[in-house]
C-alpha positions as CSV (number, residue, x, y, z in Angstrom):
1,M,0.0,0.0,0.0
2,A,2.8,2.3,0.9
3,K,4.6,1.5,-2.3
4,S,1.5,2.3,-4.3
5,Y,1.2,5.7,-2.5
6,V,4.8,6.5,-3.2
7,A,4.4,5.5,-6.8
8,Q,1.4,7.7,-7.2
9,Q,3.2,10.7,-5.6
10,S,6.2,10.1,-7.9
11,Q,3.9,9.9,-10.9
12,R,2.2,13.2,-9.9
13,Q,5.6,14.9,-9.4
14,M,6.7,13.7,-12.9
15,E,3.5,15.0,-14.5
16,R,4.0,18.4,-12.7
17,E,7.6,18.6,-14.0
18,Q,6.5,17.8,-17.5
19,E,3.7,20.4,-17.4
20,R,6.3,23.0,-16.2
21,E,8.7,22.1,-18.9
22,R,5.9,22.5,-21.5
23,A,4.9,25.8,-20.0
24,R,8.5,27.1,-20.2
25,K,8.5,26.6,-24.0
26,L,5.2,28.4,-24.8
27,K,5.4,31.7,-26.6
28,V,2.9,34.3,-27.6
29,P,3.3,37.1,-30.2
30,S,4.1,40.5,-28.6
31,K,1.2,42.3,-30.2
32,I,-1.4,39.8,-28.9
33,L,0.2,40.0,-25.4
34,V,0.0,43.8,-25.3
35,I,-3.7,43.6,-26.2
36,F,-4.3,41.1,-23.4
37,I,-2.5,43.4,-20.9
38,R,-4.6,46.4,-22.0
39,Q,-7.8,44.4,-21.6
40,L,-6.9,43.0,-18.2
41,A,-6.0,46.5,-17.0
42,I,-9.3,48.0,-18.2
43,M,-11.3,45.2,-16.5
44,L,-9.4,45.6,-13.2
45,R,-9.9,49.4,-13.3
46,S,-13.6,48.8,-13.7
47,G,-13.7,46.8,-10.4
48,I,-13.9,43.3,-11.9
49,P,-12.1,40.7,-9.8
50,V,-8.9,39.4,-11.3
51,T,-10.1,35.8,-11.4
52,Y,-13.3,36.7,-13.2
53,A,-11.3,38.9,-15.6
54,L,-9.0,36.1,-16.5
55,D,-11.9,33.7,-17.0
56,T,-13.4,36.2,-19.4
57,L,-10.1,36.8,-21.2
58,S,-9.4,33.1,-21.6
59,N,-11.4,33.4,-24.8
60,Q,-8.6,34.4,-27.1
61,P,-9.6,33.7,-30.8
62,D,-6.2,35.1,-32.1
63,S,-4.1,32.8,-29.9
64,Q,-5.0,29.4,-28.7
65,V,-1.8,29.3,-26.7
66,L,-2.6,32.5,-24.8
67,A,-6.2,31.2,-24.2
68,Q,-4.9,28.1,-22.5
69,V,-2.3,30.0,-20.5
70,V,-4.9,32.6,-19.2
71,A,-7.3,29.8,-18.3
72,R,-4.4,28.1,-16.3
73,L,-3.6,31.4,-14.6
74,S,-7.2,31.7,-13.4
75,Q,-7.1,28.2,-12.1
76,M,-3.8,28.8,-10.2
77,L,-5.3,31.9,-8.6
78,G,-8.2,29.8,-7.5
79,E,-5.7,27.5,-5.9
80,G,-4.2,30.3,-3.8
81,H,-1.3,31.4,-6.0
82,K,-0.5,35.1,-6.6
83,L,-0.8,36.3,-10.2
84,S,2.9,37.1,-10.4
85,H,3.8,33.7,-9.2
86,A,1.5,32.0,-11.7
87,M,2.9,34.0,-14.5
88,S,6.5,33.0,-13.6
89,F,5.7,29.5,-14.8
90,Y,5.6,30.9,-18.4
91,P,9.0,32.7,-18.7
92,R,8.9,33.0,-22.5
93,I,5.5,34.8,-22.3
94,F,5.9,36.7,-19.1
95,D,9.5,37.6,-18.6
96,Q,11.2,38.6,-15.4
97,V,10.4,42.3,-16.0
98,F,6.7,41.4,-16.5
99,V,6.6,39.3,-13.4
100,A,8.4,41.9,-11.2
101,M,6.0,44.6,-12.3
102,V,2.9,42.5,-11.6
103,A,4.3,41.6,-8.2
104,I,4.8,45.4,-7.5
105,G,1.2,46.1,-8.6
106,E,-0.1,43.3,-6.3
107,E,1.9,44.7,-3.3
108,S,0.9,48.3,-3.9
109,G,-2.8,47.5,-4.7
110,Q,-2.4,49.3,-8.1
111,L,-2.2,46.3,-10.4
112,D,-4.3,48.1,-13.1
113,V,-2.0,51.1,-13.1
114,T,1.1,48.9,-13.3
115,L,-0.4,46.9,-16.1
116,D,-1.1,50.1,-18.0
117,R,2.5,51.2,-17.6
118,L,3.6,47.7,-18.7
119,A,1.4,47.8,-21.8
120,A,2.7,51.2,-22.8
121,W,6.3,50.1,-22.5
122,R,5.7,46.9,-24.3
123,E,3.9,48.7,-27.2
124,R,6.8,51.1,-27.5
125,D,9.3,48.3,-27.3
126,F,7.4,46.2,-29.8
127,E,7.3,49.0,-32.3
128,L,11.0,49.8,-31.9
129,V,12.0,46.2,-32.5
130,R,9.6,45.7,-35.3
131,M,10.9,48.8,-37.1
132,V,14.6,47.7,-36.7
133,K,13.8,44.1,-37.9
134,G,11.8,45.5,-40.8
135,A,14.7,47.7,-41.8
136,L,17.2,44.9,-41.7
137,S,15.0,42.2,-43.1
138,Y,14.3,44.0,-46.4
139,P,18.0,44.1,-47.6
140,M,18.5,40.5,-46.3
141,F,15.5,39.3,-48.3
142,I,16.7,41.1,-51.4
143,L,20.2,39.6,-51.0
144,A,18.9,36.1,-50.4
145,L,16.6,36.3,-53.4
146,T,19.4,37.6,-55.5
147,G,21.6,34.7,-54.3
148,V,19.0,32.1,-55.1
149,L,18.3,33.5,-58.6
150,T,22.0,33.7,-59.3
151,F,22.6,30.2,-58.2
152,F,19.8,29.0,-60.4
153,L,21.3,30.9,-63.3
154,F,24.7,29.4,-62.9
155,Y,23.5,25.9,-62.1
156,S,20.8,25.5,-64.7
157,I,21.2,28.0,-67.6
158,M,24.9,28.9,-67.9
159,P,26.1,25.3,-68.5
160,N,24.3,25.3,-71.9
161,F,26.1,28.6,-72.9
162,I,29.5,27.2,-71.7
163,Q,29.0,24.3,-74.1
164,I,28.3,26.7,-76.9
165,F,31.4,28.8,-76.0
166,E,33.6,25.7,-76.1
167,E,32.3,24.7,-79.5
168,M,33.0,28.2,-80.9
169,K,36.8,27.8,-80.2
170,V,37.3,31.6,-80.0
171,E,39.2,33.7,-77.5
172,L,36.9,34.5,-74.6
173,P,36.9,37.8,-72.8
174,A,37.7,38.0,-69.0
175,T,34.0,38.3,-68.0
176,T,33.1,35.1,-69.8
177,R,36.1,33.2,-68.3
178,I,35.0,34.3,-64.8
179,T,31.5,33.3,-65.5
180,M,32.6,29.9,-66.7
181,A,34.8,29.4,-63.7
182,L,31.9,30.2,-61.4
183,T,29.6,27.9,-63.3
184,E,32.1,25.1,-63.0
185,A,32.5,25.8,-59.2
186,V,28.7,25.6,-58.7
187,Q,28.6,22.3,-60.6
188,N,31.5,20.9,-58.5
189,P,30.4,18.6,-55.6
190,G,33.7,19.1,-53.9
191,I,33.0,22.9,-53.6
192,W,29.6,22.2,-52.1
193,L,31.1,19.7,-49.6
194,I,33.7,22.2,-48.5
195,S,31.2,25.0,-48.2
196,T,28.8,22.8,-46.2
197,A,31.7,21.8,-43.9
198,V,32.7,25.5,-43.4
199,G,29.0,26.5,-42.8
200,V,28.5,23.8,-40.2
201,A,31.7,24.7,-38.5
202,V,30.8,28.4,-38.3
203,Y,27.3,27.5,-37.0
204,G,28.8,25.2,-34.4
205,L,31.2,27.9,-33.3
206,I,28.5,30.5,-33.0
207,R,26.3,28.1,-31.1
208,E,29.1,27.3,-28.6
209,Q,29.9,30.9,-28.2
210,W,26.2,31.7,-27.5
211,K,26.2,29.3,-24.5
212,T,28.3,31.7,-22.4
213,Q,27.9,35.3,-21.6
214,E,31.4,36.1,-22.7
215,G,30.7,34.4,-26.1
216,Q,27.5,36.4,-26.5
217,I,29.4,39.6,-25.8
218,R,32.0,38.7,-28.4
219,I,29.2,38.0,-31.0
220,F,27.4,41.3,-30.3
221,T,30.8,43.2,-30.3
222,I,31.3,41.9,-33.9
223,L,27.7,42.9,-34.8
224,H,28.3,46.4,-33.5
225,Q,31.1,46.8,-36.0
226,I,28.8,46.3,-39.0
227,P,28.3,49.7,-40.7
228,I,24.9,51.3,-40.0
229,A,23.3,48.0,-38.8
230,G,25.6,47.8,-35.9
231,E,24.7,51.4,-34.8
232,L,21.1,50.5,-35.1
233,I,21.5,47.4,-32.8
234,R,23.4,49.5,-30.3
235,L,20.9,52.3,-30.1
236,T,18.0,49.9,-29.9
237,S,19.5,48.1,-26.9
238,V,20.2,51.3,-25.1
239,S,16.7,52.6,-25.9
240,R,15.1,49.3,-24.6
241,F,17.2,49.6,-21.4
242,A,16.1,53.2,-20.8
243,G,12.4,52.4,-21.4
244,A,12.4,49.4,-19.1
245,T,14.3,51.4,-16.4
246,E,11.8,54.2,-16.6
247,T,8.8,51.8,-16.3
248,L,10.3,49.8,-13.4
249,L,11.4,52.9,-11.4
250,E,8.0,54.5,-11.8
251,S,6.4,51.3,-10.5
252,G,8.4,51.6,-7.3
253,L,11.1,48.9,-7.9
254,G,14.5,49.5,-6.3
255,L,17.4,50.9,-8.4
256,Q,19.6,47.9,-8.3
257,K,17.0,45.4,-9.3
258,T,15.7,47.8,-11.9
259,L,19.2,48.0,-13.5
260,R,19.5,44.2,-13.5
261,L,16.0,43.7,-15.1
262,G,16.6,46.6,-17.5
263,G,19.8,45.1,-18.8
264,M,18.0,41.7,-19.3
265,S,15.2,43.4,-21.2
266,S,17.6,45.2,-23.5
267,G,18.2,42.0,-25.5
268,S,21.9,42.7,-25.6
269,P,24.5,40.7,-23.6
270,I,26.8,43.8,-23.7
271,M,24.1,45.9,-22.1
272,K,23.3,43.1,-19.6
273,K,27.0,43.1,-18.5
274,A,27.0,46.9,-18.4
275,S,24.0,46.8,-16.1
276,E,25.8,44.4,-13.7
277,D,28.8,46.8,-13.7
278,L,26.4,49.7,-12.9
279,I,25.0,47.8,-9.9
280,D,28.5,47.3,-8.6
281,R,29.3,51.0,-9.0
282,V,26.1,52.0,-7.3
283,R,26.9,49.7,-4.3
284,D,30.3,51.4,-4.1
285,G,28.6,54.8,-3.9
286,E,29.3,56.0,-7.4
287,T,26.8,57.7,-9.7
288,L,25.2,56.2,-12.8
289,S,26.5,59.1,-15.0
290,D,30.1,58.4,-14.1
291,Y,30.0,54.9,-15.5
292,V,27.8,55.9,-18.5
293,L,30.3,58.6,-19.4
294,M,33.1,56.0,-19.4
295,R,31.3,53.7,-21.8
296,V,31.2,55.9,-24.9
297,D,31.4,52.7,-26.9
298,L,28.0,51.7,-25.7
299,F,26.0,54.7,-24.5
300,P,25.5,57.8,-26.7
301,T,26.6,61.1,-25.4
302,V,23.0,62.4,-25.2
303,F,22.1,59.5,-23.0
304,S,24.8,60.2,-20.5
305,Q,23.7,63.9,-20.4
306,F,20.1,62.8,-19.6
307,V,21.3,60.5,-16.8
308,A,23.5,63.1,-15.2
309,T,20.5,65.6,-15.3
310,G,18.2,63.0,-13.8
311,E,20.6,62.4,-10.9
312,E,21.1,66.1,-10.3
313,T,17.3,66.7,-10.2
314,S,16.4,63.4,-8.5
315,K,14.3,62.5,-11.6
316,V,16.2,59.5,-13.0
317,S,13.1,57.7,-14.2
318,K,11.8,60.7,-16.1
319,M,15.1,61.4,-17.7
320,M,15.6,57.8,-18.6
321,G,12.2,57.9,-20.4
322,E,13.1,61.1,-22.2
323,A,16.4,59.6,-23.3
324,G,14.7,56.5,-24.5
325,R,12.2,58.5,-26.5
326,L,15.0,60.6,-28.0
327,L,16.9,57.5,-29.0
328,D,13.7,56.0,-30.5
329,E,13.5,59.1,-32.8
330,E,17.2,58.7,-33.7
331,V,16.6,55.0,-34.5
332,T,13.6,56.0,-36.7
333,Y,15.7,58.5,-38.5
334,K,18.6,56.0,-39.0
335,V,16.1,53.4,-40.2
336,E,14.7,55.8,-42.8
337,G,18.3,56.7,-43.8
338,L,19.2,53.0,-44.1
339,S,16.3,52.3,-46.3
340,A,17.1,55.3,-48.5
341,T,20.7,54.2,-48.7
342,L,20.3,50.5,-49.3
343,E,17.6,50.6,-51.9
344,P,19.8,52.1,-54.7
345,F,22.8,50.1,-53.5
346,L,20.8,46.8,-53.8
347,L,19.4,47.8,-57.1
348,G,22.9,48.6,-58.3
349,F,24.2,45.3,-57.0
350,V,21.5,43.3,-58.8
351,A,22.0,45.4,-62.0
352,F,25.8,44.6,-61.8
353,I,25.2,40.9,-61.6
354,V,22.7,41.0,-64.5
355,G,24.9,43.2,-66.6
356,F,28.0,41.1,-65.9
357,V,26.3,37.9,-66.9
358,L,24.8,39.4,-70.1
359,L,28.2,40.8,-71.1
360,S,29.8,37.4,-70.5
361,I,27.3,35.8,-72.8
362,F,26.7,38.3,-75.6
363,V,30.2,39.7,-76.1
364,P,31.7,36.3,-77.3
365,L,28.5,35.6,-79.3
366,Y,28.7,38.9,-81.0
367,D,32.5,38.5,-81.8
368,H,31.8,35.0,-83.1
369,I,29.0,36.2,-85.4
370,G,31.2,39.0,-86.6
371,S,34.0,36.6,-87.4
372,L,31.6,34.5,-89.5
373,G,30.9,37.5,-91.8
374,T,34.6,38.0,-92.6
């Protein structure tokens, strides 16, 4: 009998662990999550109990995953858990910043106000990340499409022309010889084998580096060196850090924990490490602006000026918010500039490939036709 009871307890424990593991993997699109936060804040402000509000919001036609999670949150509240504790079981949906702010709202009795602040910050953060991703994804898509079409050209079409050129037995221009060499390389299995091996090795190296904070920092340091795109990534991480810091400080969270969570929410391991250094400096009695002024490689000058002003006027959260909004505007300006710069460059790149291939085909054909008439 005792063995049966122990086996049942062990089975239940295993089921709970499996459920927690599944919960850790669940994700919800940021836009849908922001709408859910807004709806929950409105219902709480109207005086609706949180359990009833969650039951109502468990009907989520746009996301079946969120519907299941919200229903589970309501069930856990009925079992005596706090909302922040229940949300912590879904870290890929409700991150540490989210959970910390909900916990502050529960302790202060202003959960609706906290959720409003959280929604406003998430909306701003979502738009910022979406804008940067959109700016970077367009040129990547064009380059990828150009690569695919070029590969198809050299793999399927150019071999036929090479055969024609070989039968003509005429002196070929440099462009045609280069095109023939590329075509032969594309057709060579050894080249593909080597390329695949190099690609797998690079992927494995990046994956191994990503497992440690030092490796992540090295990867982001390289990304920061990329012209234009690196500057966008750096400004975006600082802006996200500033926005999270403003929201957390206004919600009443302590400075040290705010800096830690702000660094985590920035999405940059460099910023995360910088936030840890900031915490150490604050513990030693130094000011935030002293460290920010030292890290000119990470923080823009305007950001350090806002931080210094915030410390002098005891309005750090407000100045962080102003700095974040100013950086958002700079990111927007740079994104527009990036689009305006890359569009003619990409068009010129595509035109160069097309023109190079056409010259390599038609110049020897034209010379051959001319020789036939003499």
